[in-house]
N, C-alpha and C positions, 0 to 999 in steps of 0.2 A: 504494500500500500504506500502511496505517496503523500507527502505533506501537501495540505490544501493551498499553501501559499507558494512554496519554492520548488515543489516537485521532487524534493530530496526523498530518498528511500527511508521509510519509517522503520526504526528498529528499537525505539525506546519502549519501555514496558508499560508506562502509565498513560500515554496519550496516543490514541489510535488515529488521529487526524492531522496532527501538526508535529513537526520535529522540534527537538529541544533548542536548536539554534534559533528558530523563529519564535519559539515560546519565550525566549529571553531577549528578543530583539524589540526594542521600544518602537521601532519603525513599523513593526508588524502587529504587535499586541499592545493593548492598553488596558489598564485596570479601572475599577469603578471610581477611584479617586480622580484619575485623569478625566474620565467622562463627566463627572460632576463639575469639576473645576474649569474644564476647557470647553466643553460642549453644553454645559448647563442642563444635562438630563438628570432627572431624579431617579431614585431607586425603582419606583413603579414603572416609569417609562422604559427603563432598561429591561426589566422583567417582561413587560408586555411585548417587547420585540422578539421574544423567543430566539435569542441569538445563540450561536455556537459558543459555549463557555468552557473554560478550562480552569480547574482548581490546581494551582501550582504553588506548593509550599504555603497553603492556606490563603492565597490571594487569587481572587477570581479575575481571569483575563479574557479579553474579547478581541476578535480581529478588528482592526481599525476600519476596514472597508464595510464590515457588517454594521458597526455602530454608526458610520457615516450615513448609511442608508436609512437607519431609524431617524437620525437627525434631519435628513432631507424631507422625509414624510411629515415630521412634526413642524418643520419651519416652512413648508411649501405654502405659498400664498400669503406669508407674513411680510411685514415691512423689511426692506433691505437694511434698514437702520436698526432693527431690533438686535439686541445683544446675542440672542440665540442664532439668528440668521447670519450675523457677522461671524460668529464662532463656527457655524457650519461651513461657510465659504472659505474661511482660513484653513479648516481641516481638509476640505475638498482639494484646495490648492496643494497642500502638503502631501496628500495621498496620491495625487496625480504625478507629483515629482517622484515619490517613492516607487510607484508602479512603472514609471518610465525607466527608472534605474534598474528595476527588477527585469523588465522586458529586455533591456540591453544586456543584462547579465545572462539571461536565458538564451538569447541569440548567440552570445559568446560561447556558452557551453555547447550549444548545438553545432557551432562551427568546429569546435574541438572534437565533438563526437563524429562528425562526418570525416574529419581527417584521420581519426583513429580507425574508422572502418577501412580507409584506404591503406593505412600503414600496417594494420594487422595482416592484411593479405600479402603485402610486400615482405613482411617479416616471417610469413609462413605460420602465423599463430592460428590455431584451430579455435574459432569463436563458438565454443559450446556454451551451455547454460552457466557453467562455473566461471568461465572467462567473462561472460556478459555481466555476471554479478560483480566481479572484480572491477570491470570497467565502470559499472554504475557507482560503486563505492568510491573509486578514484575521481570520477566526475563530481561526485557530491563533496569531495574534499576541496574542490576549487573554491577559493574565497575572494580572489581578486582577478582583475583582467589586465594586469600590468604586462604580463608576458604575451607574446604572440600566440594565437591558437595553434600554429604549427609547432612551436617549441613545446607547448604543453602536451600536445598529442604525441610527439616523439618521446617525451619523458614518460608518459603513461604507458606507451608500448614497450619501452625499455623495462618498466616494472612488471609488465605482463609476461615477458619472456620466461622468467623462472617458474611462474605459475603454469604456463603452457607446457613446459618440459615436465613439470611434476605431474600434471594431469595426463600427459601422454604415457608416462611411466606407469601411472595407476591403471590406465586402460590396458597397457601391455600385460601387466601381471594378472589383472582380472580376467582378461581374455584367455590367458594361459591356464588359469585355475578353472574357468568355466569349461574350457575344451576338454579337461580331464574329469572334473567332478560335477559340472553343472553349476547353476546359479545359486543353489541353496546354501553354499558355504562361504560366500563373500563376507557377510556380516561377522561370521565367526572369527575371521583372521584379521579384521581391520585394526585390532588393538595390538597385534603382534609386532614386536620390536623390529624384526628383520623386514617385515612387510613395509613398515613405515620408514625404516632406514633406506630402503631402495627407493621408495616414492619421494620422500622429502629431502634426502641427502644424496641419493645416488651413490652411497658409499659401498654398496655391494652389487653384484650382478643380478639380473632377473632370475637366472638359474639358481643362484644361492638363496634368493628370497623365496622362490617357488619351492625349493627343497624343504625349507623350514615350514612353510605354509602347508605343504603336503603332509609333513609329519603330524601337524596339528589336526588336519582334517582326517587323516587315517586313524589317529587316536580317538577322535570324536566318533567316527563311524564304528570303530571297534567297541567303544564304550556303549553306544546305543545298541549294538548287536548283543553284547553280554547282558545288558539290562533287559532287553526283550526276551532273551533266552530264559533267564532265571525267573522273570515275571510270569512267563507262559507256564513254566514248570510249577510255580507256586499256585497259579490260578487253576491249573489242571488237577493237581494232586492234593490241594489243601482248600480250605474254605476261602472264597474270594475276599471276604471281609478281613482276612488275615494278611493280605498283601501289604497293607500299610504298616502294621507292626513288624512285618518281615524286613522292611527297608531299614529298620533301626538295628537289625541283627549284625553282629560283627562280621560274619561270613558273607553276608549280602554285600557289604561295602568292600570287603577284601576282594571279592570276585569282580564286582562292577567297576569300582574305582581303581583298583590296583592290579587287576588281572592275575591275582595270586590263586593257585590251586585250580582244579578242574571244576567244570560246571556241576558234575555229579557229586563230588566231594562236598562242595559248599552247600548245595541244595540239601543233601542228606542231613547236614548239621542244622540247617535252618528248619527242616521238616521236624526234627526231634523237638525243637522248641515250640513249633506251631502245633504239633500233636499234643504236647503237654498243655498248651493253651486251650486247645479244644476240649481236653479232658477236664480241665479246671472249669470251663464254661458249663459243661454237662453236669458236673458235680454241683456247681452253684445253682443251676436251674432246678435240679432235682431237690436240693436242700431248701431253696426258697419256696418251692411249691409245698413242701411238707410243713415248714414252720409258719407259712402264711395261714394254713388251715388250723394251726394250734395256738398261735400267738395273736393277741388283739392288735389291730392296726396301729394303735398308738404306742405299741411297744416293739414294733418290728425293727426300728433303727437300733434300739437297745440290744435286741437279740443278735443283730448282725455285727455288733461291735464285740461280741463275745469271742474269746480266744479259740474256743472249740469250733466256732463257725469258720474262722479263717484257717485253722489247722486242717479241717476237712476239705475245704475248697482247694487249698494249695497242695495238700499231701494225700488226701483220701483217708480211708479208715472205716470204722463201723458206723454206718449212718444212723442206726437206731440209738446207739449210745450218744452220738453227737446231738441228735434231736432232743433227747431227754435232758442233756446238759444245758442246751440252749433254752428250752422251755422253762426249765427250773430257774435259770438265771434271769430270764425275762420276768417271770412271776414275782421273784424276790425284789426286783428293781422297778 
């Protein structure tokens, strides 16, 4: 999105219609104090205008041109000698001068842009979206017209050359990776040091960068393969609801994360734990059913806090003796 006044690319967080440069420029923006003291508009008249308003550091600011239009409507048909009409005419003259300066500045930037278009072709710069963005940023950084448009355009193209080379290296290694692995792994390797050393510094060859990226991708593929293998075994041979607790098992992580041991060895150790978990759940369900029929609802929590309850659920034992102990404990408490 562009600034409503100067067409500069907007990148500030708080204002979606005007850039910070214009927001701080008294030629562009005026506050309520200025409006009251110089155009003689009161609070109600300002609000009635439904103007584009920006709250900057607690100060309400308005575009000069917007406020001028409100003043024009309010003074239209009034005497040329009235204080408000004179104030309007003074402001109108000032804004015409500001807008003329702005138009000259925009024309200057447009001339620079046209020359950049010519010179990027001469320099062999590939004007892709990233380069266009950098051109836009560099054009936005122009603040004066003292240099000739040609000198500015050449200077900007000189600054674009390193970016162009960097983007071409990025395309080269990305195409290399895509040709072997497809498009799905580009985001995976973008934080890799060798990948970025090649693109940003050209300190290693594309083959060296690809080798490192290939190792990362292969490790990622193998990781997903191991994970899928053991997950499928757990889902097939155990209760599906136990897949989540299985992922916290030491042998699950040894196999998936570190590729230690065989699939069968690690699964068998996990299964022992999951089988014990299943047995615990069965014992718990059976015990809960019995004590629910023998203990009042208001004492169920007391019953389940009994040591005998937890011993049976975790280790098993004689359920009749356990029930008797639990019921007796609940009745006494």
